[in-house]
Each structure stands twice: as structure tokens, then as C-alpha cells.
C-alpha distance (Angstrom), angle and dihedral (degrees) to the residues before:
residue distance angle dihedral
M1 . . .
R2 3.80 . .
N3 3.82 90.4 .
I4 3.82 90.9 52.3
K5 3.80 91.1 52.6
K6 3.82 90.9 49.9
T7 3.79 90.5 50.0
I8 3.81 92.7 50.1
F9 3.80 91.2 47.5
A10 3.81 91.9 50.3
F11 3.83 90.8 48.5
V12 3.82 92.2 50.8
A13 3.82 91.1 47.9
L14 3.80 89.9 50.5
L15 3.80 91.4 51.5
A16 3.81 90.2 49.6
I17 3.80 92.1 51.2
L18 3.80 91.4 46.0
G19 3.78 91.4 48.8
S20 3.79 93.4 50.6
T21 3.81 90.4 47.5
L22 3.80 92.0 52.6
T23 3.79 90.8 46.1
Y24 3.83 90.7 51.6
A25 3.82 90.7 46.7
K26 3.81 90.0 51.5
V27 3.81 91.6 49.5
A28 3.81 90.4 47.9
T29 3.80 89.8 48.8
D30 3.81 91.8 50.3
K31 3.81 90.6 55.8
K32 3.80 106.8 106.3
K33 3.78 121.4 -134.0
V34 3.82 113.1 -141.9
L35 3.81 124.7 -172.2
H36 3.82 116.7 -153.3
M37 3.82 118.0 -156.7
K38 3.78 126.1 175.6
I39 3.82 133.4 -152.2
D40 3.80 108.6 -172.7
S41 3.80 102.2 149.1
E42 3.79 140.8 57.6
I43 3.81 116.2 -48.6
D44 3.82 103.3 -112.3
P45 3.83 139.1 130.1
R46 3.80 90.3 -70.2
T47 3.82 91.3 55.3
N48 3.79 88.7 44.8
R49 3.80 92.0 55.8
Y50 3.81 91.4 42.9
S51 3.81 91.0 57.0
E52 3.80 91.5 47.6
L53 3.81 92.5 51.9
A54 3.83 91.9 44.9
L55 3.81 94.2 53.2
D56 3.82 90.2 44.6
E57 3.80 88.4 56.7
A58 3.81 90.4 47.3
R59 3.80 87.8 58.2
E60 3.80 92.6 45.6
I61 3.82 94.3 53.3
N62 3.83 90.4 39.2
A63 3.80 92.6 -123.5
D64 3.80 116.3 -162.5
L65 3.78 93.0 -152.4
V66 3.81 140.0 14.6
I67 3.79 123.8 -151.0
L68 3.81 114.9 -160.6
E69 3.80 111.8 -161.6
L70 3.81 112.3 -157.0
D71 3.78 133.6 -164.9
T72 3.79 108.0 152.3
Y73 3.79 140.7 125.7
G74 3.81 91.3 -145.2
G75 3.77 133.5 -106.7
A76 3.80 138.7 -172.9
V77 3.80 113.9 17.3
T78 3.82 92.3 -151.2
D79 3.80 92.4 57.4
A80 3.81 92.0 42.7
D81 3.81 89.3 52.9
D82 3.82 90.2 52.7
I83 3.81 90.8 51.1
R84 3.83 91.4 45.5
T85 3.82 91.5 52.5
R86 3.79 91.4 46.8
I87 3.82 91.1 52.7
L88 3.81 94.4 47.1
E89 3.82 91.2 50.7
F90 3.81 95.0 47.1
D91 3.82 110.7 112.4
K92 3.83 97.3 -142.6
P93 3.83 129.1 62.3
I94 3.81 116.4 -84.0
L95 3.80 117.2 -161.8
A96 3.80 120.9 -161.7
Y97 3.80 118.4 -141.0
I98 3.81 108.9 -166.7
N99 3.76 103.0 -157.3
K100 3.84 97.8 -170.9
D101 3.85 108.4 -41.1
A102 3.81 139.7 31.4
A103 3.78 102.9 163.7
S104 3.78 129.8 163.7
A105 3.84 108.8 -25.6
G106 3.82 87.4 12.5
A107 3.80 89.8 60.8
L108 3.81 90.5 52.9
I109 3.81 91.5 51.9
S110 3.82 91.6 47.4
I111 3.81 93.5 51.6
A112 3.82 89.0 51.6
C113 3.83 90.2 62.2
D114 3.80 121.2 92.5
S115 3.82 93.1 -121.1
I116 3.79 134.5 12.3
Y117 3.81 125.8 -147.1
M118 3.81 122.8 -179.1
A119 3.78 134.0 -158.4
P120 3.82 120.2 -128.3
G121 3.81 109.4 -78.2
A122 3.81 93.5 17.6
S123 3.81 125.7 137.6
I124 3.81 139.7 -157.7
G125 3.81 130.6 -165.8
A126 3.83 138.4 39.8
A127 3.80 92.0 124.3
T128 3.81 98.7 161.6
V129 3.81 111.0 140.7
V130 3.81 113.1 -119.1
V131 3.81 132.1 -171.7
A132 3.80 128.3 -132.4
T133 3.82 92.9 -78.7
G134 3.82 91.8 55.5
E135 3.80 94.0 -109.7
A136 3.80 122.7 124.9
A137 3.79 113.5 -82.2
P138 3.84 120.8 -118.5
D139 3.79 116.4 -74.8
K140 3.83 94.4 -101.7
Y141 3.82 88.7 66.8
Q142 3.82 92.2 43.6
S143 3.79 89.4 50.1
Y144 3.79 91.2 52.0
M145 3.82 91.8 48.7
R146 3.83 91.6 47.7
S147 3.78 89.3 51.1
I148 3.82 97.0 51.5
M149 3.83 92.4 41.9
R150 3.81 89.9 52.2
S151 3.82 95.4 45.6
T152 3.81 92.2 45.1
A153 3.81 92.1 51.7
E154 3.82 90.7 48.5
A155 3.82 91.0 50.3
N156 3.82 90.3 59.0
G157 3.80 99.0 38.4
R158 3.82 97.3 -102.9
D159 3.79 127.5 134.8
P160 3.85 106.4 -85.4
K161 3.81 92.0 -161.0
I162 3.80 91.1 60.0
A163 3.81 91.2 47.3
E164 3.81 89.4 51.1
A165 3.81 91.4 49.7
M166 3.80 88.5 58.7
V167 3.82 86.2 67.2
D168 3.80 105.9 31.8
Q169 3.80 117.7 55.0
E170 3.81 90.8 -165.5
I171 3.81 92.2 67.9
A172 3.80 113.4 96.1
I173 3.81 122.8 -166.5
D174 3.80 120.4 -169.2
S175 3.81 113.2 -102.3
I176 3.82 90.2 -8.2
S177 3.81 110.9 66.3
E178 3.79 138.0 -2.4
A179 3.78 129.2 -142.2
G180 3.80 115.6 -89.5
K181 3.81 95.9 36.6
V182 3.79 129.1 86.9
L183 3.80 110.3 -127.8
T184 3.81 118.7 -108.8
F185 3.80 123.8 171.1
S186 3.79 128.2 -149.3
T187 3.79 117.2 -146.7
S188 3.83 94.4 -92.1
E189 3.83 92.5 44.7
A190 3.81 91.3 49.4
I191 3.82 90.0 51.5
K192 3.81 91.6 48.2
H193 3.81 93.0 52.6
H194 3.81 95.6 40.9
F195 3.79 97.3 -107.6
C196 3.80 90.7 116.5
E197 3.80 131.6 38.8
A198 3.82 97.7 -152.7
K199 3.78 147.8 -25.9
V200 3.82 109.6 -99.7
S201 3.77 136.9 171.8
S202 3.79 101.1 -154.5
I203 3.79 146.3 15.5
N204 3.82 89.6 -107.7
E205 3.80 89.3 60.4
I206 3.81 90.8 52.1
L207 3.81 91.2 53.1
E208 3.80 92.6 46.6
R209 3.82 90.2 52.4
N210 3.81 88.0 54.8
G211 3.79 92.2 50.4
I212 3.79 94.8 -107.4
T213 3.79 111.9 136.4
D214 3.80 102.7 145.5
Y215 3.78 108.6 57.0
E216 3.80 146.4 132.0
L217 3.82 113.0 -127.7
V218 3.81 112.8 -151.4
E219 3.81 115.1 -164.1
F220 3.80 109.9 -148.4
K221 3.79 113.9 -133.7
L222 3.76 130.2 174.8
S223 3.80 115.5 -105.4
L224 3.80 120.8 -111.3
S225 3.80 91.5 -101.5
E226 3.81 91.5 51.8
R227 3.81 91.3 48.4
I228 3.81 89.4 51.1
I229 3.81 89.5 50.3
K230 3.80 88.8 51.5
V231 3.83 89.8 54.4
F232 3.80 90.9 56.1
L233 3.81 89.8 55.2
N234 3.81 88.8 68.2
P235 3.86 108.7 111.4
F236 3.83 90.8 -134.2
I237 3.82 91.9 55.6
S238 3.81 89.4 44.1
G239 3.81 89.2 55.1
I240 3.82 91.3 53.3
L241 3.82 91.0 49.1
I242 3.82 90.4 50.3
L243 3.81 88.7 52.1
I244 3.82 90.5 53.3
I245 3.82 92.4 45.9
I246 3.82 94.9 51.6
G247 3.82 94.7 37.2
G248 3.81 92.7 47.2
I249 3.81 92.7 51.9
Y250 3.82 91.0 47.6
F251 3.82 96.5 49.3
E252 3.80 91.6 45.3
L253 3.80 89.5 54.3
Q254 3.82 89.2 49.4
T255 3.83 94.3 49.1
P256 3.84 106.9 25.2
G257 3.78 115.2 -162.1
V258 3.80 97.9 25.2
G259 3.82 89.5 105.8
F260 3.81 101.0 -164.6
P261 3.86 97.9 89.9
I262 3.81 94.3 49.9
L263 3.83 90.7 43.8
A264 3.81 89.5 53.5
A265 3.83 89.6 48.0
I266 3.82 91.9 50.8
I267 3.82 93.3 48.7
A268 3.82 90.7 47.3
A269 3.82 90.5 49.2
V270 3.81 91.0 52.0
L271 3.82 91.7 48.3
Y272 3.80 89.3 47.7
F273 3.80 101.4 46.5
V274 3.83 103.1 33.2
P275 3.86 97.8 62.0
Y276 3.81 91.6 47.6
Y277 3.81 90.6 45.4
L278 3.81 93.5 50.4
N279 3.81 90.0 49.2
G280 3.79 92.3 52.1
L281 3.81 96.6 -111.1
A282 3.81 100.6 104.9
A283 3.79 110.3 68.0
N284 3.81 120.7 -159.1
W285 3.78 92.5 -112.6
E286 3.82 92.0 53.7
I287 3.82 91.1 55.1
I288 3.81 90.5 46.1
V289 3.82 90.0 52.1
F290 3.83 89.2 55.0
F291 3.81 92.9 54.5
I292 3.82 91.6 44.9
G293 3.82 86.9 55.3
V294 3.82 91.4 50.8
F295 3.83 90.0 48.5
L296 3.82 92.2 51.6
L297 3.80 90.2 48.7
L298 3.80 91.3 51.9
M299 3.81 90.3 47.7
E300 3.79 89.6 52.8
V301 3.81 92.4 50.9
F302 3.79 101.0 41.7
V303 3.80 107.5 22.8
I304 3.80 113.3 20.5
P305 3.84 115.0 58.5
G306 3.80 119.6 -126.3
F307 3.80 124.7 6.0
G308 3.77 113.4 -72.8
I309 3.77 143.2 124.9
A310 3.82 96.7 -24.1
G311 3.81 94.3 51.0
I312 3.81 95.1 44.8
S313 3.82 91.3 45.2
G314 3.81 90.4 48.9
L315 3.82 92.6 52.6
F316 3.81 91.1 45.6
L317 3.81 92.1 51.4
I318 3.82 93.2 46.1
V319 3.80 94.2 50.1
G320 3.80 92.9 40.8
S321 3.81 93.8 51.1
L322 3.82 92.4 47.4
I323 3.82 89.4 54.9
L324 3.82 95.7 43.8
V325 3.82 92.3 50.0
M326 3.82 89.5 63.2
L327 3.83 93.4 51.9
N328 3.80 129.9 77.7
N329 3.81 93.1 -133.0
D330 3.79 124.1 148.8
F331 3.83 101.9 -134.0
F332 3.83 95.2 -46.4
D333 3.82 92.8 -33.4
F334 3.82 102.8 128.6
S335 3.80 96.5 172.6
F336 3.81 93.6 118.1
V337 3.80 97.6 34.5
E338 3.80 114.7 107.4
G339 3.79 114.3 -121.9
G340 3.79 89.7 -129.0
D341 3.80 90.6 56.3
I342 3.81 91.2 55.1
T343 3.81 90.5 50.3
K344 3.81 92.5 48.4
A345 3.82 92.9 48.1
A346 3.80 93.7 48.1
A347 3.82 92.5 44.6
A348 3.83 93.1 49.0
T349 3.81 92.6 48.2
L350 3.81 97.3 44.1
T351 3.82 91.9 43.7
G352 3.79 89.9 52.3
L353 3.81 90.4 47.5
L354 3.81 92.9 48.3
A355 3.80 91.0 47.7
A356 3.81 89.3 50.4
V357 3.83 90.8 52.5
L358 3.81 91.0 49.6
L359 3.79 89.2 47.7
M360 3.79 90.2 53.0
F361 3.80 93.7 52.3
F362 3.79 101.6 37.0
G363 3.78 101.9 21.8
G364 3.79 96.5 47.6
L365 3.81 93.2 71.1
R366 3.80 92.6 44.8
L367 3.80 89.8 50.5
T368 3.80 91.5 58.9
Q369 3.81 89.2 54.6
T370 3.80 96.4 54.1
K371 3.82 122.5 104.7
A372 3.81 91.0 -123.7
F373 3.82 91.4 56.6
K374 3.81 92.5 45.7
R375 3.80 90.3 55.8
I376 3.82 91.6 60.3
A377 3.83 101.1 31.3
L378 3.82 129.2 74.1
E379 3.80 107.7 -125.8
D380 3.82 102.9 162.6
T381 3.82 118.3 102.4
Q382 3.78 119.4 -147.1
Q383 3.80 106.1 -140.1
K384 3.80 123.5 -158.4
S385 3.82 88.9 -133.4
E386 3.80 88.0 62.7
G387 3.81 92.3 56.0
Y388 3.81 98.5 -94.6
T389 3.82 117.1 135.5
S390 3.76 139.4 166.9
N391 3.80 92.8 -142.7
F392 3.79 110.6 129.4
N393 3.81 95.0 -170.0
V394 3.79 119.7 103.5
R395 3.81 91.0 -145.4
S396 3.80 135.4 30.6
Y397 3.81 121.7 -99.2
L398 3.80 95.4 174.8
G399 3.85 110.8 138.9
M400 3.82 94.1 6.4
E401 3.80 121.7 129.0
G402 3.78 127.7 -129.9
T403 3.81 143.4 156.2
A404 3.77 130.2 -96.0
Y405 3.81 104.0 -109.5
T406 3.82 91.7 -173.0
V407 3.77 133.9 13.5
L408 3.82 109.2 -76.5
R409 3.86 108.2 -138.1
P410 3.02 80.9 -178.7
S411 3.82 95.4 -58.2
G412 3.76 130.0 42.4
K413 3.79 138.9 109.0
I414 3.80 134.0 -55.2
F415 3.80 132.9 -165.2
I416 3.78 110.8 -131.0
D417 3.79 131.9 166.6
G418 3.81 91.0 -15.1
E419 3.87 94.1 -51.0
L420 3.78 134.3 103.6
K421 3.81 111.5 -129.4
D422 3.82 138.2 178.0
A423 3.77 111.8 -111.6
F424 3.80 142.4 170.9
T425 3.80 136.6 -168.4
R426 3.78 133.3 -133.5
G427 3.81 87.4 -97.5
D428 3.78 100.7 -62.8
F429 3.80 125.0 121.3
I430 3.80 114.7 -122.6
E431 3.79 120.5 -166.3
K432 3.79 122.1 -129.4
G433 3.82 113.3 -86.3
K434 3.81 95.8 24.8
K435 3.79 119.7 133.2
V436 3.81 115.6 -107.3
E437 3.82 137.3 -174.8
V438 3.84 126.3 -146.5
I439 3.81 109.8 -121.2
D440 3.84 100.0 168.4
E441 3.79 134.0 16.2
S442 3.83 104.5 -177.4
G443 3.81 114.7 126.9
T444 3.78 127.1 15.1
S445 3.83 98.2 -50.8
L446 3.79 134.7 53.1
K447 3.78 118.1 -114.8
V448 3.81 111.3 -137.7
R449 3.82 143.2 177.7
E450 3.80 130.1 -155.5
I451 3.78 116.6 -101.3
S452 3.83 108.2 -130.5
């Protein structure tokens, strides 16, 4: 009887433990996982890649919700369109939190989100496409922006006409906007016209409004490798890498076979091109143009005599490709490239090139005086006074007489002391059979003159 009681007690205890475990598992399962990403700078290829990596992480951690915090005045339409598409195709809700500004491309990204929340004093709109000078872009670009703003608004149940008016100042909407002004909403106006769910002051408030009280907030941060890549996108660092690329190629051409200069140039080229390529700036054709330029330069040095069309073309292609890689151009279409970006890219490239030229002229001599260079270079001179000679003969023929075995024009062969030897004159022609005298025997041939 006692054993039965113990068994029943153990069974009840087991059920209690199992029940508490299941309850805890259910509570843990109900805990929402929220990923927080932030765009607080210009919309460009770097922002584009940031959004891609952030949403990839949201999938990896199986986030239930993504909150995109925005504070931007816009940027490149092409990159904004990529981000917009990525948001629309994401399989979990994405909520936009406009913390002050979502202008231009920022407005497009906000409208792509499932819900929009705005901080007090925030604004959304002013999505007119502008070119590098700040003026409105041609109508084909405005038409494209109107189209994607309209379709994005429709996809999320918002008024497409209002979204279109944020781009086109000619569109007038009764009691909302008048012709001649691009539409921009304040927080209260956006709420009134259903372009904002509510005015909030924090992410916690957004989650509370959506009935989420038990959650894990994951702040998205770039990995160490991505942060390093971002450092190499700095124009100053790019200029240093260009210096190493040009200088490395030059010093390798000056001292073929050493290996270190060309290795440094290759590493610098990788560090230069890869970050821009990963961020969508460096197109395949721009990288190919760089290597064509290097090939033409090598052809000029090793194959084609002098320095002409091939060498100049090679330098032009190298410098041109290094500048284009830093710009978000669409095959020489600079409509959406900021004027300041062009100046920075050209300045970084030309500064690096100028520094490389100065390094060649002033650093070349210093390089030959370093201990590292002395370990791989032969510096000793073998003087004749110290017993060194380039004479290949085992015995001396100096002053001896012989006979021209062939015509010397001015080189040929002579017969001397029973041996056939290579010989040459000081420039005179000597007929076969004439008597000759050896006047110098350095090198591989005997220098002779005709005996009158």
C-alpha cells in the first residue's frame, strides 16, 4: 500500500513538472522577436546593402516583426527602389517609424512599409526627383517616380493620388494640396489622410499600440567585416589605395621579379574594388576597363617602343575607371549623381595619382637606400684593379698577331696561334687573309686592328 502511494505521488509530481514546463515553453513561444533597423543617412548603395543585410538577419533569427526607423532627406532613386521592392516582398510585417524626416526617396520607402508611425514634428513627402545641380530631373524620371509611388501606395491600401502629388507639383487635390507645390505632410496631416497610423515618441509605444508587450528587441548592427568595408569606401582611404596601386605597378616595372611592389598593388586593388563592388557602385565593365588600361600600359612598356597612344590610353582608362567606380552612375548617366560626389571621386583619384608620381621621383632613390632593398639588390662593383675581369679566355692574346679567317665587317673570325677565335675591329673592314694584331681581349671576343 505504501509503495502504491509513493508511485501515485511520483506520478502527480511528474505531471506537475511537465505542466509547468509546457506552460513555460508556451510563454517563451509567445514572446515576440522584433528586429530594429535604422536608416538615418542619404539613400545610396551603402544604405541599399545595409537594408539587404538587415532583412537577411531578420529571416535568420525568424523575427516576427521589423521596425524601420527613418530620418533621411532622400537620395538615389535606384537604391530607394531596390529597398522598396525588398520591403514589399518581405514575408513579415515591417513598420516604419519616421523619427523626424522621410523626404523624397525616404517617403517612397516609408509608403512601402505595412504601417507608418511618426514622431511629433516629423514630416513625409517632397519626393520630386532632382539631378546633381538640385534642379528637377527630366520628366521621364519624374514619371517613373510617380509610377512607383502610386503603385506602392496602392499595394498598402493608401491613396495613390496623394502619393503621386508628393512627386508632381502640378497635381492638385481638393482641400489637400494646390497646384505648384509638392505635397508634404506633417504628422497630424499624415494621420488625417491615412498616411500614418499614429503619433508616437518611441519604438516601445509602437509595439504597445500593436498589442505587443512581451518581446525581444534585436538591434541590427553591421558585422566587423562590413564595418571594415565601409571604412574603405572613404575617399581619403581610396586615394591611398590608388597611390599604392599606381606606385606598385611602377616599381614592379622598374625592378621586374622583385614581387613585393606588384603584390602590394594587387592587394590594394582588391581592397579598392571589392568594397565598391559589394555596395553596388563598381560595375563589371568599370573593373574590366581598369584591367584593359593596365594591359595597354604593359604593352607600351614591354612591346611597343616609345610612349604613345597605347600608354596614354592605358593611363586614361586606369584613371577614368578608378573615378567611375566611386560614382553611382548608370553607364555614364550621371543624372542622379551628386555634384559633390563627382568632385570627391576626382579629387581622391587625382591626389592618389599625383602622390604616386611624387613617390616615383622622390621615393625611388630612397627605396634603393633601404636595408630591405639592399638585401635583394646587388650593390657591389667588381673593379678591374681588384682583379675582376670579363675576359673569357684562359690565356692572354694581347699583342699577338694572327690572320683574318673571314672578312671582318667589323666582326668575324681570326686564326691566331693555331686557334680560331671570334674577333671584331674598331669599325674598319678587314679582308680575309689580312694580318691583324690583338689590341684588347676584354669580353668574349678579341678586338683587333689590321697590320699595315
